[in-house]
C-alpha positions, 0 to 999 in steps of 0.5 A, a space after each residue: 483516443 488511440 489503443 495503443 495510447 490507452 495501452 500505454 495508459 494501463 501499463 505506463 511502466 512500459 517501453 512504449 509509454 516511456 517513449 511516448 511520453 519523451 516523444 511529447 517532450 513532457 519531462 516532470 520540469 514541464 508538468 509542474 512549471 507550464 500550464 495545462 498539465 495540473 490534473 497529470 499532478 493531481 492523478 500523480 497524488 491521487 495515485 500514492 493516495 489510494 495506494 497508501 489508503 485503499 491498497 489499489 490505484 484506482 483504473 481511469 476512463 479512456 479520456 483520461 488516458 494521456 494524464 494516466 501516462 504523464 502521473 506514473 513518473 510524477 508518482 515515483 518522484 512523490 514516493 521517492 520524496 516522501 522517502 518512507 519504506 511503508 508507503 514504497 511498499 504500499 505503493 509498489 502492491 497497489 500499482 502491481 494490483 492495479 496492472 494485474 486488474 487491467 490484465 484480467 479484463 484484456 480480450 487477448 490475455 495471454 498475448 497481453 501478459 506475456 508482452 508484459 513480463 517482457 516489459 518486466 525483464 522476466 526470462 521465460 520461454 513459450 512451450 507448447 500450447 501456450 505453455 510458459 516456461 520459467 527458469 527455476 531460479 528465475 521463478 524462485 525470485 518473482 513467484 508470489 509468497 502464497 502456498 499455490 505458488 511454492 516449487 513442490 506445488 508446481 509442474 517441472 519440466 524434463 527432457 529438454 525443458 528440465 530446469 523450469 517451472 511449466 505455468 499452463 494457467 493465464 490467471 497464474 501467469 497474472 499473479 506472477 506478473 503482479 508480484 514481479 511488478 511490485 519487487 521492480 518498482 521496491 528494488 527502483 525505488 526511491 529514485 535519486 531525485 535532482 536538487 531542480 526537481 526536488 525544489 520545485 516540488 517542495 511547495 507540494 509536498 507539505 500538503 502532499 505529505 500531509 494528505 497522504 498521511 491522513 489517508 493512511 490513517 483513516 479511520 476505518 477497520 483494518 482488514 484480517 486478524 488484529 496482530 498484538 505484535 503491531 501494538 505500539 508502546 503507547 497503546 500496550 502501555 494503557 492495556 496493561 492499565 486496564 489489565 492490571 487495575 491502574 490508574 487510566 484518565 478519559 484521554 487514555 480510555 478515549 485513545 485506547 478505545 477509537 484505536 482498537 476500534 481502528 485495528 478492527 476490534 467489535 463492541 463486545 471485544 472492547 467492553 470485555 477488555 474493560 470488564 477486567 477493571 474494578 470499576 467497570 460499568 458495563 451500560 456506560 462502557 458500551 455507551 462510550 465504545 459505540 459513540 467513539 465507534 459511530 455506532 449510536 453517533 455521525 462521527 467514527 472518531 480517529 485515535 489521536 495523533 502522537 503529538 496529542 497523546 504527548 500533550 496528555 502524557 500518553 506517549 510511553 515507552 518510545 522504541 526506535 520506530 516511534 523515534 522515526 521523523 516521520 512517526 506522527 500517528 499510532 495507526 501508522 506504527 501499527 500498519 508498519 509494524 503489522 505489514 512486516 509481521 505479515 511478510 515474515 510469515 
């Protein structure tokens, strides 16, 4: 396996990678209709699934380099056909994170990140002693939102370098490249998929979409603080019933408890919520919460889907987000709203 192909596998969005795919005559049509490309399609699905489940697309061994190259454009088509803004954002961040991890491991890190910045269309020039000069308007357009990258915290050029942000640290350049790549993917997707490709992909899409959405709502704790503003209306109604001493069914208790476990509340916090009810029993509540969370059982329970919530009469106060066609689970609602809330901070 040549070093050139390995580099294209690491960075499949580059011009060289695209030209390599074209030179081999490997189109999406060929992947979908010819034998021998199953691994490329499987890897494309895996890229999207990893993006929404673990928020990072994994790297693959050198032996998988060719399929890694082929899978990238297919994954972009899958994301486009899924047609969900939230999945596009997850996918963009995950692919960008994958790229930055590879950049950090490069032996000639500085030269490779400069190559990537050029591939991403970033306007910059090289200064003395490895400095990179990025025009202020360009910098503001692609800099990460973290405080460390605010303009007031940057070294600004003077004299002939005036009007530029001066970057001297390769890791900072990698962070900038990562964010630039994320923004580029978000701008490019969804693709305008032609009818022939769409028809060929449709037999796969039901299984793919089910796999992706299952990954999105897998029963793991959310990282970071719990965002109350992101809790869906159905769960808000159940919380209100608990706090006001209203009636709440067994199905309602299960739905709320499993949801609160999934978004990161611990047993103590959930028991404290239930303790406000007049019929509260500590021993019974503790057992139920620990059973649902998997602490004392072999199974950790996932919150019910929206269809199940409707069946039990627990789907209440639907808002515009609830009415989206793809909204099939309270955890999808929470993760979409949480993402939007965090981006506004």
